[in-house]
C-alpha positions as CSV (number, residue, x, y, z in Angstrom):
1,X,127.9,115.5,100.3
2,X,128.4,114.7,96.7
3,X,126.5,112.6,94.1
4,X,127.4,109.0,94.6
5,X,128.4,109.3,98.3
6,X,127.1,106.3,100.3
7,X,125.5,106.7,103.7
8,X,127.1,104.7,106.5
9,X,124.8,101.8,107.2
10,X,122.6,102.0,110.2
11,X,122.3,98.5,111.7
12,X,119.7,97.7,114.4
13,X,117.3,95.1,115.6
14,X,113.6,95.5,115.7
15,X,112.0,93.4,118.4
16,X,108.4,92.4,119.1
17,X,108.5,94.7,122.1
18,X,109.5,97.6,119.8
19,X,106.4,96.8,117.7
20,X,104.1,96.8,120.7
21,X,105.4,100.2,121.8
22,X,105.2,101.6,118.3
23,X,101.6,100.3,117.9
24,X,100.6,102.0,121.1
25,X,102.3,105.3,120.3
26,X,100.9,105.4,116.8
27,X,97.5,104.1,117.8
28,X,97.9,101.4,115.2
29,X,96.2,98.4,116.7
30,X,96.1,96.3,113.6
31,X,96.7,92.6,114.7
32,X,99.1,92.1,111.8
33,X,101.8,93.9,113.9
34,X,101.4,92.1,117.2
35,X,99.2,88.9,117.0
36,X,101.6,86.2,116.2
37,X,99.0,83.4,116.2
38,X,96.8,85.3,113.7
39,X,99.6,86.1,111.3
40,X,101.0,82.5,111.3
41,X,97.5,81.3,110.6
42,X,97.4,83.7,107.6
43,X,100.7,82.2,106.3
44,X,103.2,84.7,107.5
45,X,106.3,83.5,109.4
46,X,106.0,86.2,112.0
47,X,104.3,89.6,112.8
48,X,105.0,92.3,110.3
49,X,106.9,95.5,111.2
50,X,104.9,98.7,110.7
51,X,105.9,100.4,107.5
52,X,106.2,103.8,109.2
53,X,108.6,102.3,111.7
54,X,110.8,101.1,108.8
55,X,110.5,104.6,107.2
56,X,111.6,106.2,110.5
57,X,114.8,104.1,110.4
58,X,115.5,105.2,106.8
59,X,115.3,108.8,107.9
60,X,117.6,108.0,110.9
61,X,120.2,106.6,108.6
62,X,120.2,109.9,106.6
63,X,119.9,112.3,109.5
64,X,123.1,110.9,111.0
65,X,124.9,112.8,108.2
66,X,122.3,115.4,107.1
67,X,121.9,116.6,110.7
68,X,118.8,118.5,111.7
69,X,120.8,121.5,112.8
70,X,121.8,122.1,109.1
71,X,119.3,120.2,107.0
72,X,115.5,119.7,107.1
73,X,113.7,116.7,105.6
74,X,111.5,118.5,103.0
75,X,110.0,115.6,101.1
76,X,110.0,111.8,101.0
77,X,108.5,109.0,99.1
78,X,108.6,105.4,100.3
79,X,107.8,102.1,98.6
80,X,107.2,99.0,100.7
81,X,108.4,96.1,98.4
82,X,108.3,93.2,100.8
83,X,107.0,92.5,104.3
84,X,109.6,93.2,107.1
85,X,109.7,90.9,110.1
86,X,111.3,91.5,113.5
87,X,115.0,91.0,113.7
88,X,118.1,92.7,112.3
89,X,117.7,95.5,109.7
90,X,120.2,97.6,107.8
91,X,119.4,101.0,106.4
92,X,121.5,103.1,104.0
93,X,121.5,105.0,100.8
94,X,123.3,106.9,98.0
95,X,123.3,110.6,97.3
96,X,121.4,111.0,94.0
97,X,121.5,114.8,93.8
98,X,123.4,117.4,95.8
99,X,124.1,121.1,95.7
100,X,124.6,123.8,98.4
101,X,120.8,124.0,99.1
102,X,119.5,120.5,98.5
103,X,120.5,116.9,98.9
104,X,118.4,113.9,97.6
105,X,119.1,110.4,98.9
106,X,118.0,107.2,97.4
107,X,117.5,105.1,100.6
108,X,117.0,101.4,101.2
109,X,116.1,99.1,104.1
110,X,117.3,95.5,104.1
111,X,116.1,92.7,106.3
112,X,118.5,90.3,108.1
113,X,118.9,88.2,105.0
114,X,120.0,91.2,102.9
115,X,116.7,91.5,100.9
116,X,115.7,95.0,100.1
117,X,112.2,95.4,101.7
118,X,111.7,99.2,101.6
119,X,113.1,101.9,99.3
120,X,112.7,105.6,99.5
121,X,113.8,109.0,98.2
122,X,114.5,111.5,100.9
123,X,114.9,115.2,99.9
124,X,116.6,117.5,102.3
125,X,116.8,121.3,102.1
126,X,119.4,123.4,103.9
127,X,118.2,125.0,107.1
128,X,118.1,128.8,106.8
């Protein structure tokens, strides 16, 4: 990978069922992620996708190219810029730094309308 290379977009849909399963697996029972009546009463249009679930999809977009057999995710930083709601999402990124031992990706997650809702920097080290 070289500086400026773009990751192929990962396009997927996050459903309410995905959120329920994630909440159970992560023991994250915050109603914001599953109680549609409560979130609508609070002014949201729908339940909010767990931030860590979005982060996992950012990592998936990168590890399709920086595969775990050759690269390890060494560090990451994520910024949640806007709430993400169920539906289509797109993840991708650009190589910010690269050499034989390290690759850093500036990653993003967009909602179905194309709005960037999450950004991150993912640092990979070469597997020894």
